[in-house]
C-alpha positions in Angstrom: -27.8 -50.3 21.8 -29.0 -46.7 21.5 -27.5 -45.9 24.9 -24.2 -47.5 23.8 -24.1 -45.4 20.6 -24.9 -42.3 22.6 -22.0 -43.0 25.0 -19.6 -43.7 22.1 -20.8 -40.6 20.2 -20.4 -38.4 23.3 -16.9 -39.8 24.0 -15.9 -39.2 20.4 -17.2 -35.6 20.6 -15.4 -35.1 23.9 -12.1 -36.4 22.4 -12.5 -34.2 19.3 -13.1 -31.2 21.6 -10.1 -32.2 23.7 -7.9 -32.5 20.7 -9.0 -29.2 19.2 -8.6 -27.5 22.6 -4.9 -28.3 22.4 -4.5 -26.5 19.0 -1.5 -24.2 19.3 -0.6 -22.1 16.2 3.1 -21.4 15.9 3.3 -18.0 14.2 6.5 -16.6 12.7 6.5 -12.8 12.4 8.7 -9.8 11.9 9.5 -7.4 14.8 7.8 -4.4 13.1 5.6 -2.2 15.2 2.3 -3.2 13.5 3.0 -6.9 14.2 4.0 -6.1 17.8 0.7 -4.2 18.2 -1.3 -7.2 16.8 0.2 -9.5 19.4 -1.0 -7.2 22.1 -4.6 -7.3 20.7 -5.0 -11.0 20.2 -7.2 -11.4 23.3 -9.9 -10.3 20.9 -9.2 -13.4 18.8 -8.7 -15.9 21.6 -11.9 -14.7 23.4 -13.9 -15.7 20.3 -11.7 -18.8 19.7 -10.8 -20.2 23.2 -9.6 -23.5 21.7 -6.9 -21.9 19.7 -3.7 -20.9 21.5 -1.0 -18.6 19.9 2.7 -19.1 20.1 4.7 -16.2 18.6 8.2 -16.4 17.2 9.2 -12.8 16.6 12.3 -12.1 14.6 14.3 -9.3 13.0 13.6 -9.0 9.2 16.7 -10.8 7.9 16.5 -13.6 10.5 12.8 -14.1 9.8 13.4 -14.5 6.1 16.2 -17.0 6.6 14.4 -19.1 9.1 11.1 -19.2 7.3 12.7 -19.9 3.9 14.7 -22.8 5.4 11.7 -24.3 7.2 9.4 -24.2 4.2 11.9 -25.4 1.6 12.9 -28.4 3.8 9.3 -29.1 4.8 10.4 -28.6 8.4 6.8 -28.0 9.7 8.0 -25.6 12.4 5.3 -23.0 11.7 1.6 -22.9 11.0 1.4 -19.2 10.0 4.2 -17.4 8.2 4.8 -13.7 7.8 6.0 -13.3 4.2 5.9 -10.8 1.5 5.2 -10.1 -2.2 8.5 -11.7 -3.3 8.1 -15.1 -1.7 4.3 -15.6 -2.0 3.9 -16.0 -5.8 7.0 -18.2 -6.1 6.1 -20.4 -3.1 2.4 -20.5 -4.1 3.3 -21.8 -7.6 5.6 -24.5 -6.1 2.7 -25.8 -3.9 4.4 -24.8 -0.7 1.5 -22.6 0.5 -2.2 -23.3 1.3 -4.8 -21.3 -0.7 -6.6 -19.0 1.6 -10.4 -19.0 2.1 -12.8 -17.5 4.5 -11.2 -14.0 4.3 -13.2 -10.9 5.1 -14.3 -9.4 1.7 -11.2 -10.3 -0.4 -12.5 -8.2 -3.2 -11.9 -5.1 -1.0 -8.1 -5.8 -1.0 -6.2 -3.3 -3.1 -5.7 -4.9 -6.6 -2.0 -4.3 -6.7 -1.5 -5.9 -3.3 -3.8 -9.0 -4.0 -2.1 -9.4 -7.4 1.3 -9.5 -5.7 0.2 -12.2 -3.2 -1.4 -14.5 -5.8 -0.2 -17.3 -8.1 -2.2 -18.8 -10.9 -5.2 -16.7 -9.9 -5.3 -18.0 -6.3 -4.6 -15.9 -3.2 -1.9 -17.5 -1.1 -1.3 -14.8 1.5 -3.5 -12.1 3.1 -1.9 -8.7 3.5 -1.6 -7.5 7.1 -0.3 -4.2 5.9 0.9 -2.8 2.6 3.4 -0.1 2.0 5.4 1.9 -0.5 8.1 4.3 0.5 8.2 8.1 0.9 10.2 10.8 2.6 9.4 11.7 6.2 11.0 15.0 7.3 11.3 17.5 10.1 9.4 20.6 9.2 11.2 22.7 11.8 14.7 21.7 10.6 13.6 22.3 7.0 12.5 25.8 7.9 15.7 26.4 9.8 17.7 25.5 6.7 15.6 28.0 4.7 14.0 25.4 2.5 10.5 24.3 1.6 9.9 20.6 0.9 8.3 20.1 -2.6 5.4 17.7 -3.0 7.5 15.8 -5.4 11.2 16.3 -4.7 14.2 15.5 -6.9 17.3 13.7 -5.7 19.3 17.0 -6.2 16.9 18.7 -3.7 17.2 15.8 -1.2 21.0 15.9 -1.3 21.1 19.6 -0.9 18.6 19.6 1.9 20.3 16.8 3.8 23.6 18.6 3.7 22.0 21.9 5.0 20.0 20.2 7.7 23.0 18.3 9.1 24.1 19.6 12.5 26.3 16.9 13.9 27.6 19.0 16.8 24.0 18.8 18.1 23.5 15.2 17.1 21.3 15.8 14.1 22.0 14.0 10.8 20.4 15.5 7.7 19.2 12.1 6.5 18.9 8.5 7.7 18.8 5.7 5.1 19.1 1.9 5.3 22.6 0.6 5.3 22.2 -2.9 6.9 22.9 -5.6 4.4 19.9 -7.6 3.1 17.8 -7.9 0.0 14.9 -6.6 2.0 16.9 -4.1 4.0 19.5 -1.9 2.2 18.6 -3.3 -1.2 14.9 -2.4 -0.8 16.0 1.2 -0.6 18.9 1.1 -3.0 17.1 -1.0 -5.5 14.2 1.5 -5.6 16.6 4.4 -5.8 18.3 2.6 -8.8 15.0 2.5 -10.6 14.7 6.3 -10.4 18.2 6.7 -11.7 17.4 4.6 -14.8 19.3 1.5 -13.6 18.2 -2.1 -14.0 19.1 -5.4 -12.3 19.1 -7.1 -15.7 18.7 -6.1 -19.3 16.1 -7.8 -21.6 18.4 -10.8 -22.0 19.0 -11.3 -18.3 22.5 -9.8 -18.4 23.4 -8.1 -15.1 23.8 -4.4 -15.3 26.0 -3.3 -12.4 28.7 -2.3 -14.9 26.5 0.5 -16.3 26.8 4.3 -15.7 23.3 4.3 -14.1 24.3 1.9 -11.3 27.5 3.8 -10.7 25.6 7.1 -10.4 23.1 5.4 -8.1 25.7 4.0 -5.7 27.9 7.0 -5.7 25.0 9.3 -4.9 23.9 7.1 -2.1 27.4 6.9 -0.6 27.9 10.7 -1.0 24.6 11.6 0.7 25.4 9.2 3.6 28.9 10.5 4.0 27.8 14.1 4.0 24.6 13.8 6.0 24.1 10.3 7.4 24.6 8.9 10.9 27.7 7.2 12.2 27.6 3.4 11.8 25.0 3.6 9.1 26.1 0.3 7.6 24.4 -1.5 10.6 21.1 0.5 10.4 18.0 -1.1 9.0 14.3 -0.1 9.3 14.1 -0.5 13.1 17.4 1.4 13.9 16.5 4.3 11.6 13.0 4.5 13.2 14.6 4.9 16.6 17.0 7.6 15.3 14.2 9.5 13.7 11.9 9.3 16.7 14.6 10.6 19.0 15.3 13.7 16.8 18.5 12.5 15.2 17.4 12.6 11.6 16.3 15.6 9.5 14.8 13.3 6.9 14.2 9.6 6.6 13.3 7.9 3.3 11.7 4.6 4.1 8.5 2.6 4.4 5.1 4.4 4.4 4.2 2.0 7.2 6.6 3.9 9.5 4.4 7.0 9.4 2.1 6.2 12.4 5.1 5.6 14.6 6.9 8.9 13.8 3.8 11.0 14.6 2.9 9.1 17.8 3.6 11.4 20.7 3.9 8.5 23.0 6.9 7.1 21.0 8.3 10.1 19.0 10.0 13.1 20.4 9.4 15.0 17.1 5.8 13.9 16.5 4.4 17.4 16.0 7.1 18.4 13.5 6.8 15.6 10.9 5.9 16.1 7.3 5.5 13.6 4.4 6.3 13.8 0.7 6.8 11.5 -2.3 10.0 9.6 -2.8 12.6 11.5 -5.0 13.1 11.2 -8.7 15.7 12.1 -11.3 13.2 13.4 -13.9 13.2 10.1 -15.8 9.6 9.1 -15.0 10.3 6.7 -12.1 10.4 7.6 -8.4 12.4 5.8 -5.7 9.3 4.2 -4.2 8.9 0.5 -3.6 5.8 -1.7 -3.3 5.5 -4.3 -0.5 3.1 -6.1 1.8 3.8 -8.0 4.9 1.3 -10.8 4.7 0.2 -14.0 6.5 0.3 -17.4 4.9 -0.1 -21.0 5.8 2.7 -23.5 4.8 1.5 -26.6 3.1 3.0 -28.8 5.8 0.8 -27.3 8.6 -1.5 -29.8 10.4 -3.6 -27.0 11.8 -4.9 -25.4 8.6 -8.5 -24.7 9.8 -7.3 -22.9 12.9 -4.7 -21.0 10.8 -7.4 -19.9 8.3 -9.4 -18.5 11.2 -6.5 -16.6 12.7 -5.5 -15.0 9.3 -9.1 -14.1 8.7 -9.3 -12.3 12.0 -5.9 -10.5 11.6 -6.6 -9.2 8.1 -10.3 -8.3 8.6 -12.1 -5.0 8.7 -13.0 -5.9 12.3 -9.3 -5.9 13.2 -8.9 -2.4 11.7 -11.9 -1.1 13.7 -10.4 -2.8 16.8 -7.1 -0.9 16.4 -8.9 2.3 15.7 -11.0 2.0 18.8 -8.0 1.3 21.0 -5.3 3.5 19.4 -6.8 5.7 16.8 -7.2 5.6 13.1 -3.6 6.6 12.4 -2.5 3.3 13.8 -4.6 1.0 11.7 -2.5 -1.2 9.4 -2.3 0.7 6.1 -2.2 -0.1 2.5 -4.5 -3.2 2.3 -8.1 -2.3 1.7 -9.9 0.1 -0.7 -12.6 0.7 2.0 -10.0 2.0 4.5 -9.1 4.9 2.1 -12.7 5.6 1.4 -13.4 5.9 5.2 -13.9 9.7 6.1 -12.2 9.1 9.5 -9.1 7.6 7.9 -8.9 10.3 5.3 -8.2 12.7 8.2 -4.9 10.9 9.0 -2.1 13.1 7.7 -0.2 10.5 5.8 -3.2 8.5 4.3 -3.4 10.2 0.9 0.4 10.3 0.5 0.6 6.5 1.3 -2.0 5.7 -1.3 -0.4 8.0 -3.9 3.0 6.4 -3.3 1.6 2.8 -3.6 -0.2 3.7 -6.8 3.0 5.3 -8.2 4.8 1.9 -8.0 4.3 -0.4 -10.9 5.6 -4.0 -10.5 5.0 -4.8 -14.2 7.1 -1.8 -15.4 9.4 -1.0 -12.6 12.2 0.6 -14.5 12.9 3.3 -17.1 14.2 0.9 -19.7 12.4 -2.5 -20.5 13.2 -5.5 -18.3 12.2 -9.2 -18.4 11.2 -9.2 -14.7 8.4 -8.0 -12.4 8.9 -6.5 -9.0 9.8 -3.0 -7.9 12.5 -3.3 -5.3 13.1 -7.0 -6.0 13.2 -9.3 -9.0 10.5 -12.0 -8.9 12.8 -15.0 -9.6 14.0 -17.7 -7.1 17.6 -16.7 -7.5 17.1 -13.1 -6.4 17.1 -13.8 -2.7 20.7 -15.0 -2.8 21.8 -12.3 -5.3 20.1 -9.5 -3.4 21.7 -10.6 -0.2 25.2 -10.7 -1.7 24.9 -7.4 -3.4 23.5 -5.9 -0.2 26.6 -7.1 1.6 28.9 -5.5 -1.0 27.1 -2.2 -0.9 27.0 -2.2 2.9 30.8 -2.8 2.9 31.2 0.2 0.6 29.2 2.3 3.0 31.4 1.2 5.9 34.5 2.2 3.9 35.7 -1.4 3.4 35.8 -1.1 -0.4 35.2 1.4 -3.1 32.0 1.9 -5.0 33.7 0.6 -8.2 34.9 -2.5 -6.4 31.5 -3.2 -5.0 29.8 -2.8 -8.4 32.5 -5.0 -10.1 32.0 -7.8 -7.6 28.3 -7.5 -7.8 28.5 -7.8 -11.6 30.7 -10.9 -11.4 28.8 -12.6 -8.7 25.4 -12.0 -10.4 26.7 -13.1 -13.8 28.0 -16.4 -12.3 24.7 -17.1 -10.6 22.6 -16.3 -13.7 24.8 -18.4 -15.9 24.6 -21.4 -13.6 20.9 -21.0 -13.4 20.6 -21.0 -17.2 19.4 -17.5 -17.7 22.5 -16.5 -19.7 23.7 -18.8 -22.5 
């Protein structure tokens, strides 16, 4: 009898091991450099967890959002780990679409603004892989050639003047590169943050859309002017990745974009201008708000996953201090995922990284609870934390990208944005 129980127990244990050995995590992620680097370093994870296999689905930003949103809202169950951000996490967490995370490495060490943006009802539903704000990256040699000195806190007037003077299209140099590709997380991440600095709002305190205001007209006209005078050809198709490539190959005098790009523009193995790059804060109009956003690409588990334990292990590894040290040992401290942990910015080795302090200052300057000059009923810096925003931001991004491509005027783009957003907000019951 004891022998029989032993055999049955051993068989059960064997079957359990066999089943677990076949655990494959399907991970949806964005094609950003930090995420690509993580995929190359996952031997460290699989060596410690040989029973967990990793299957990557790597997508461009807009495609990732569309695919992940469709899968989770329809309970498709295609993925076990999602790469999502500070917009989706609190909304999906509150709906019960995500699994609360546990077993993370020192969650109290996560920067409060970041953990707050990845929580709902006091529970953390996504762990930040990297956090970012936005700032200006610029060529010091071209700035000097133009007879200018970049201020620590530039204005939009300075940026417009500098971009024009640094432009040398005969030699393939554009004074500035900015996002033009349509998408709520592509061109509207930049233009939405820019609008904050111009005193514009998505909505007033009664949820009435504000695209018919002078502040939005000033924002869009300034954006179109600077891109016409100093931007690259075909800019309406350029997002983060395209502008990164342009900057790295010496085709941009300035680039206002994610602080997470910094390590890639000073990497001599990838950037032809690595030794000439400087960093400064995002511009302002003297109204008390800068054009800097707040974002984190984070890892989360959809409620429909059947592999939660394995997914928790993977997320714990990818967002740990151990992972940061692994990257530092392989590729240097400058390439450690930024913007997530207080301890990273207290590390003397990381403090030597040329963009470390500017990144932290930029993140601290962004306030999701008071993102605009005038009062608003919403939170979120470059987005509005309501479910309807994804559709609204995508449509407005398409209109503004069309204006950049010369397919419509700024006034037409703003008028259509106002009408579309008003219709959506009325149907959703925000406007009576």
